[in-house]
C-alpha positions in Angstrom: -21.4 -82.2 -124.2 -20.4 -78.6 -125.0 -19.1 -77.1 -128.1 -16.7 -80.0 -128.7 -18.4 -83.3 -129.5 -21.8 -81.7 -130.0 -22.7 -84.3 -132.7 -21.7 -87.3 -130.5 -25.4 -87.7 -129.5 -26.3 -88.2 -133.2 -24.6 -91.6 -133.2 -26.7 -94.6 -132.1 -24.0 -95.9 -129.8 -26.3 -98.4 -128.2 -26.7 -100.2 -131.4 -23.0 -100.6 -132.1 -20.4 -103.0 -130.7 -16.9 -102.0 -129.9 -13.6 -103.9 -130.8 -14.2 -106.2 -127.8 -17.7 -107.0 -129.0 -19.1 -105.1 -126.0 -21.9 -102.5 -126.4 -20.4 -99.2 -127.5 -22.4 -97.0 -125.1 -19.3 -96.3 -123.0 -17.6 -94.4 -125.9 -19.2 -91.0 -125.4 -18.3 -90.6 -121.8 -14.6 -91.5 -122.7 -14.7 -88.9 -125.4 -16.1 -86.3 -123.0 -13.3 -87.1 -120.5 -10.7 -86.5 -123.2 -12.3 -83.2 -124.2 -13.0 -81.8 -120.7 -11.1 -83.8 -118.2 -7.8 -82.9 -116.6 -4.6 -84.2 -118.3 -4.4 -87.4 -116.2 -8.1 -88.2 -116.8 -7.8 -87.5 -120.5 -4.8 -89.7 -121.0 -6.5 -92.5 -119.0 -9.6 -92.1 -121.2 -7.5 -92.3 -124.4 -6.1 -95.6 -123.1 -9.5 -97.0 -122.3 -10.9 -95.7 -125.6 -8.0 -97.4 -127.5 -8.9 -100.7 -125.8 -12.5 -100.2 -126.9 -12.0 -99.1 -130.5 -8.7 -100.6 -131.5 -8.2 -103.6 -129.2 -4.6 -104.8 -128.8 -3.6 -101.9 -131.1 -4.8 -103.8 -134.3 -8.4 -105.0 -133.9 -11.2 -102.6 -134.7 -14.9 -103.0 -134.1 -18.1 -101.7 -135.6 -18.0 -98.5 -133.5 -14.4 -97.6 -134.6 -15.4 -95.8 -137.8 -18.1 -93.7 -136.2 -15.6 -92.7 -133.4 -12.8 -91.5 -135.7 -14.4 -88.1 -136.5 -14.6 -87.3 -132.8 -10.9 -88.4 -132.4 -10.0 -86.0 -135.2 -12.1 -83.2 -133.7 -10.4 -83.6 -130.4 -6.9 -83.8 -132.1 -7.7 -80.5 -133.8 -8.9 -78.7 -130.7 -6.4 -76.3 -129.1 -7.5 -77.3 -125.6 -7.1 -81.0 -125.6 -4.1 -82.1 -123.6 -3.4 -85.5 -125.2 -3.2 -84.9 -128.9 -0.1 -87.1 -129.5 -1.9 -90.0 -127.9 -4.9 -89.4 -130.1 -2.8 -89.2 -133.2 -1.0 -92.5 -132.1 -4.4 -94.2 -131.7 -5.5 -92.9 -135.2 -2.3 -94.4 -136.5 -3.1 -97.7 -135.0 -6.6 -97.6 -136.5 -5.2 -96.6 -139.9 -2.8 -99.6 -139.8 -5.4 -102.3 -138.9 -5.5 -105.2 -141.2 -6.5 -108.0 -138.9 -10.0 -108.7 -140.3 -8.9 -108.2 -143.9 -6.1 -110.8 -143.4 -8.5 -113.2 -141.7 -11.1 -112.9 -144.5 -8.3 -113.5 -147.1 -7.1 -116.6 -145.2 -10.7 -118.0 -144.5 -11.2 -120.8 -147.1 -14.0 -122.7 -145.4 -16.8 -120.3 -145.9 -17.9 -120.8 -142.3 -16.5 -117.4 -141.1 -16.2 -115.7 -144.5 -19.2 -113.4 -144.3 -18.3 -112.4 -140.7 -14.7 -111.6 -141.7 -15.8 -109.6 -144.7 -18.1 -107.6 -142.5 -15.4 -106.9 -140.0 -12.9 -106.1 -142.9 -15.5 -103.5 -143.9 -15.2 -102.0 -140.5 -11.5 -101.6 -141.0 -12.0 -100.0 -144.4 -14.6 -97.5 -143.0 -12.3 -96.6 -140.1 -9.3 -96.1 -142.4 -11.5 -93.9 -144.7 -12.5 -91.9 -141.8 -8.9 -91.3 -140.7 -8.0 -90.3 -144.3 -11.0 -87.8 -144.3 -9.3 -86.0 -141.5 -6.0 -85.4 -143.3 -6.2 -81.6 -142.9 -6.4 -81.9 -139.1 -3.5 -84.3 -139.1 -1.5 -82.0 -141.4 -2.2 -79.1 -139.0 -1.0 -81.2 -136.0 2.2 -82.0 -138.0 3.0 -78.3 -137.9 2.6 -78.1 -134.1 5.3 -76.4 -132.0 4.9 -79.4 -129.6 7.4 -82.0 -130.8 5.4 -84.9 -129.4 2.3 -83.8 -131.5 4.2 -83.0 -134.6 6.1 -86.4 -134.5 2.9 -88.4 -133.9 1.2 -86.5 -136.8 4.1 -87.0 -139.1 4.2 -90.7 -138.4 0.4 -90.9 -139.0 0.8 -89.1 -142.4 3.6 -91.6 -143.3 1.2 -94.4 -142.5 -1.6 -92.8 -144.5 0.8 -92.4 -147.5 2.1 -95.9 -147.2 5.6 -94.8 -146.5 5.9 -96.1 -142.9 6.0 -99.9 -142.7 3.7 -101.9 -140.5 5.4 -102.7 -137.2 6.2 -106.3 -136.3 3.6 -107.7 -134.0 
């Protein structure tokens, strides 16, 4: 896949499920389109990827955490056209709380283990976003206002100073 995303083949995508519970094998081609496609193709791929790893903007899947380092790599690359969109997607991932809330509300024990597992996916994805703080801070210093604004909002989310939006 070139110098960008060279470690993407090290992830066992075929064993992972995305946020829609579909096989995650379609994630590497989307990442490649973001890295190497023209601006329209890259933006379209970010939208598709968002649906796959953060469905509806607030539901993550098993493959979300492993995808985050590649999103950060792309957001930190000087040649990627849609950094603001990537930062917005990372913000959505960082804000997710759907499975944690469901696990807390489950009292019957029937779904409890499943919800806890999914809440673990949220935590892993959030941890992966936080691990890329230096990339996000760099984007916050961008001369492109859309990138700097998106990165600034993400930093506020990470620091807990930006409230969750109403759904």
